[in-house]
KOLMAR-157193 format. One record per residue (C-alpha): x, y, z. Coordinates in nm, 2 decimals, padded with zeros to 4 digits, always signed. Example, Ala and Ser with C-alpha at 12.3 -4.5 7.8 and 13.67 -1.06 7.14 Angstrom:
<sites>
<site u="+01.23" v="-00.45" w="+00.78"/>
<site u="+01.37" v="-00.11" w="+00.71"/>
</sites>
This chain:
<sites>
<site u="-00.01" v="+00.02" w="+00.02"/>
<site u="+00.10" v="+00.34" w="-00.09"/>
<site u="+00.18" v="+00.55" w="+00.18"/>
<site u="-00.02" v="+00.89" w="+00.14"/>
<site u="+00.18" v="+01.09" w="+00.35"/>
<site u="+00.44" v="+01.07" w="+00.11"/>
<site u="+00.25" v="+01.18" w="-00.23"/>
<site u="+00.08" v="+01.45" w="+00.01"/>
<site u="+00.43" v="+01.56" w="+00.03"/>
<site u="+00.54" v="+01.55" w="-00.31"/>
<site u="+00.23" v="+01.72" w="-00.42"/>
<site u="+00.27" v="+02.01" w="-00.16"/>
<site u="+00.60" v="+02.09" w="-00.30"/>
<site u="+00.50" v="+02.07" w="-00.66"/>
<site u="+00.20" v="+02.35" w="-00.59"/>
<site u="+00.47" v="+02.56" w="-00.40"/>
<site u="+00.66" v="+02.56" w="-00.70"/>
<site u="+00.41" v="+02.64" w="-00.90"/>
<site u="+00.26" v="+02.94" w="-00.69"/>
<site u="+00.59" v="+03.05" w="-00.72"/>
<site u="+00.57" v="+03.08" w="-01.09"/>
<site u="+00.18" v="+03.11" w="-01.15"/>
<site u="+00.13" v="+02.80" w="-01.28"/>
<site u="-00.10" v="+02.61" w="-01.05"/>
<site u="-00.37" v="+02.59" w="-01.35"/>
<site u="-00.11" v="+02.45" w="-01.62"/>
<site u="+00.05" v="+02.21" w="-01.38"/>
<site u="-00.30" v="+02.02" w="-01.32"/>
<site u="-00.37" v="+02.00" w="-01.64"/>
<site u="-00.03" v="+01.89" w="-01.72"/>
<site u="-00.03" v="+01.63" w="-01.45"/>
<site u="-00.41" v="+01.47" w="-01.56"/>
<site u="-00.28" v="+01.45" w="-01.89"/>
<site u="+00.05" v="+01.25" w="-01.82"/>
<site u="-00.15" v="+01.00" w="-01.57"/>
<site u="-00.47" v="+01.00" w="-01.80"/>
<site u="-00.20" v="+00.88" w="-02.09"/>
<site u="-00.02" v="+00.62" w="-01.86"/>
<site u="-00.39" v="+00.47" w="-01.77"/>
<site u="-00.46" v="+00.46" w="-02.15"/>
<site u="-00.12" v="+00.27" w="-02.25"/>
<site u="-00.09" v="+00.02" w="-02.01"/>
<site u="+00.19" v="-00.15" w="-02.15"/>
<site u="+00.37" v="+00.17" w="-02.17"/>
<site u="+00.29" v="+00.23" w="-01.78"/>
<site u="+00.42" v="-00.08" w="-01.69"/>
<site u="+00.75" v="-00.04" w="-01.90"/>
<site u="+00.76" v="+00.29" w="-01.70"/>
<site u="+00.64" v="+00.20" w="-01.37"/>
<site u="+00.92" v="-00.16" w="-01.38"/>
<site u="+01.15" v="-00.17" w="-01.10"/>
<site u="+01.41" v="-00.33" w="-01.27"/>
<site u="+01.39" v="-00.07" w="-01.55"/>
<site u="+01.69" v="+00.16" w="-01.50"/>
<site u="+01.60" v="+00.56" w="-01.36"/>
<site u="+01.76" v="+00.68" w="-01.72"/>
<site u="+01.57" v="+00.45" w="-01.97"/>
<site u="+01.27" v="+00.56" w="-01.76"/>
<site u="+01.31" v="+00.91" w="-01.79"/>
<site u="+01.45" v="+00.89" w="-02.17"/>
<site u="+01.06" v="+00.70" w="-02.24"/>
<site u="+00.90" v="+00.99" w="-02.04"/>
<site u="+01.10" v="+01.26" w="-02.25"/>
<site u="+01.03" v="+01.05" w="-02.59"/>
<site u="+00.61" v="+01.06" w="-02.49"/>
<site u="+00.54" v="+01.37" w="-02.30"/>
<site u="+00.84" v="+01.62" w="-02.47"/>
<site u="+00.64" v="+01.96" w="-02.60"/>
<site u="+00.31" v="+01.87" w="-02.39"/>
<site u="+00.36" v="+01.92" w="-02.08"/>
<site u="+00.58" v="+02.22" w="-01.88"/>
<site u="+00.94" v="+02.14" w="-01.86"/>
<site u="+00.91" v="+02.17" w="-01.42"/>
<site u="+00.62" v="+01.91" w="-01.46"/>
<site u="+00.90" v="+01.73" w="-01.65"/>
<site u="+01.16" v="+01.80" w="-01.43"/>
<site u="+00.90" v="+01.65" w="-01.17"/>
<site u="+00.88" v="+01.36" w="-01.33"/>
<site u="+01.18" v="+01.28" w="-01.39"/>
<site u="+01.29" v="+01.41" w="-00.95"/>
<site u="+01.00" v="+01.11" w="-00.89"/>
<site u="+01.23" v="+00.84" w="-01.11"/>
<site u="+01.52" v="+00.96" w="-00.91"/>
<site u="+01.37" v="+00.92" w="-00.60"/>
<site u="+01.21" v="+00.62" w="-00.71"/>
<site u="+00.86" v="+00.72" w="-00.68"/>
<site u="+00.74" v="+00.68" w="-01.00"/>
<site u="+00.44" v="+00.44" w="-00.86"/>
<site u="+00.35" v="+00.74" w="-00.68"/>
<site u="+00.24" v="+01.00" w="-00.99"/>
<site u="-00.15" v="+00.90" w="-00.97"/>
<site u="-00.16" v="+00.96" w="-00.62"/>
<site u="+00.03" v="+01.29" w="-00.61"/>
<site u="-00.23" v="+01.42" w="-00.89"/>
<site u="-00.48" v="+01.33" w="-00.64"/>
<site u="-00.34" v="+01.53" w="-00.38"/>
<site u="-00.17" v="+01.79" w="-00.57"/>
<site u="-00.56" v="+01.87" w="-00.70"/>
<site u="-00.74" v="+01.82" w="-00.40"/>
<site u="-00.54" v="+02.13" w="-00.29"/>
<site u="-00.57" v="+02.34" w="-00.61"/>
<site u="-00.95" v="+02.27" w="-00.52"/>
<site u="-00.90" v="+02.41" w="-00.21"/>
<site u="-00.68" v="+02.74" w="-00.28"/>
<site u="-00.93" v="+02.82" w="-00.53"/>
<site u="-01.23" v="+02.77" w="-00.31"/>
<site u="-01.35" v="+02.47" w="-00.62"/>
<site u="-01.57" v="+02.18" w="-00.49"/>
<site u="-01.52" v="+01.89" w="-00.73"/>
<site u="-01.83" v="+01.66" w="-00.82"/>
<site u="-01.89" v="+01.36" w="-01.03"/>
<site u="-02.21" v="+01.29" w="-01.17"/>
<site u="-02.31" v="+00.93" w="-01.28"/>
<site u="-02.61" v="+00.89" w="-01.47"/>
<site u="-02.76" v="+00.67" w="-01.74"/>
<site u="-02.79" v="+00.93" w="-02.07"/>
<site u="-02.61" v="+01.27" w="-02.07"/>
<site u="-02.79" v="+01.54" w="-01.87"/>
<site u="-02.84" v="+01.87" w="-02.07"/>
<site u="-02.69" v="+02.16" w="-01.99"/>
<site u="-02.98" v="+02.31" w="-01.83"/>
<site u="-02.97" v="+02.08" w="-01.60"/>
<site u="-02.55" v="+02.04" w="-01.49"/>
<site u="-02.68" v="+02.43" w="-01.42"/>
<site u="-02.94" v="+02.35" w="-01.21"/>
<site u="-02.74" v="+02.07" w="-01.01"/>
<site u="-02.37" v="+02.34" w="-01.03"/>
<site u="-02.66" v="+02.61" w="-00.83"/>
<site u="-02.83" v="+02.33" w="-00.57"/>
<site u="-02.45" v="+02.24" w="-00.45"/>
<site u="-02.28" v="+02.57" w="-00.45"/>
<site u="-02.60" v="+02.71" w="-00.20"/>
<site u="-02.51" v="+02.85" w="+00.08"/>
<site u="-02.13" v="+02.78" w="-00.05"/>
<site u="-01.87" v="+03.03" w="-00.14"/>
<site u="-01.70" v="+02.77" w="-00.38"/>
<site u="-01.77" v="+02.67" w="-00.73"/>
<site u="-01.86" v="+02.34" w="-00.78"/>
<site u="-01.70" v="+02.13" w="-01.08"/>
<site u="-01.92" v="+01.87" w="-01.21"/>
<site u="-01.77" v="+01.59" w="-01.39"/>
<site u="-02.02" v="+01.35" w="-01.59"/>
<site u="-01.98" v="+01.01" w="-01.61"/>
<site u="-02.26" v="+00.78" w="-01.82"/>
<site u="-02.33" v="+00.44" w="-01.69"/>
<site u="-02.58" v="+00.29" w="-01.88"/>
<site u="-02.62" v="+00.02" w="-01.61"/>
<site u="-02.81" v="+00.30" w="-01.42"/>
<site u="-03.20" v="+00.23" w="-01.49"/>
<site u="-03.23" v="+00.62" w="-01.46"/>
<site u="-03.18" v="+00.97" w="-01.27"/>
<site u="-02.85" v="+00.95" w="-01.15"/>
<site u="-02.54" v="+00.91" w="-00.82"/>
<site u="-02.38" v="+01.22" w="-00.73"/>
<site u="-01.99" v="+01.16" w="-00.57"/>
<site u="-01.87" v="+01.46" w="-00.33"/>
<site u="-01.55" v="+01.37" w="-00.19"/>
<site u="-01.67" v="+01.07" w="+00.01"/>
<site u="-01.99" v="+01.17" w="+00.00"/>
<site u="-02.29" v="+00.98" w="-00.19"/>
<site u="-02.61" v="+01.13" w="-00.27"/>
<site u="-02.79" v="+00.85" w="-00.50"/>
<site u="-03.14" v="+00.99" w="-00.67"/>
<site u="-03.11" v="+00.70" w="-00.90"/>
<site u="-03.40" v="+00.52" w="-00.97"/>
<site u="-03.19" v="+00.19" w="-00.86"/>
<site u="-03.11" v="+00.33" w="-00.57"/>
<site u="-03.45" v="+00.47" w="-00.48"/>
<site u="-03.57" v="+00.12" w="-00.50"/>
<site u="-03.28" v="+00.02" w="-00.28"/>
<site u="-03.43" v="+00.24" w="-00.01"/>
<site u="-03.73" v="+00.17" w="-00.04"/>
<site u="-03.70" v="-00.16" w="-00.01"/>
<site u="-03.54" v="-00.12" w="+00.30"/>
<site u="-03.81" v="+00.10" w="+00.41"/>
<site u="-04.07" v="-00.19" w="+00.35"/>
<site u="-03.82" v="-00.40" w="+00.56"/>
<site u="-03.85" v="-00.19" w="+00.86"/>
<site u="-04.19" v="-00.18" w="+00.84"/>
<site u="-04.36" v="-00.57" w="+00.87"/>
<site u="-04.51" v="-00.52" w="+01.20"/>
<site u="-04.75" v="-00.24" w="+00.98"/>
<site u="-04.79" v="-00.45" w="+00.74"/>
<site u="-04.93" v="-00.76" w="+00.98"/>
<site u="-05.14" v="-00.52" w="+01.11"/>
<site u="-05.26" v="-00.42" w="+00.76"/>
<site u="-05.37" v="-00.72" w="+00.64"/>
<site u="-05.50" v="-00.86" w="+00.95"/>
<site u="-05.79" v="-00.60" w="+00.93"/>
<site u="-05.81" v="-00.66" w="+00.57"/>
</sites>
């Protein structure tokens, strides 16, 4: 299991560098780009993350893949991770970096999972509802899950707001299971 405190320290250090150069958003986009590319290129990721590969080979591969696509500072940061044998922390560092940036910029990241793409008006309503009474901007990311019957699920940090039809059916089932005495009483009066 990866040590969260190590990832948090690297993320905080990168935020400090980014603030000095007024590049917080750029670094965030660069980190997300690298992490997403590594997820898509699974074989490449395995090659870069394998401990038996030398640090220099890993850095050459990173430079070849990301040259002119990310900032020099982020590239240097990736190479630093390789030098210190911390490259397996990259995704976790990017997550911590994102959280720190959201805190700095008063942004709340929310993921919306729905069966069909929501309309722009629906997205706006949900953002306004979630932002009410808060001094934060809501960043809503939409993920389509065709397995949902209808409705949607909102993921807000460690909280889940399940407004899907499936979730409502589960809640109804729980309520009905909690009230067997009422059901028996109703049956006896009929």
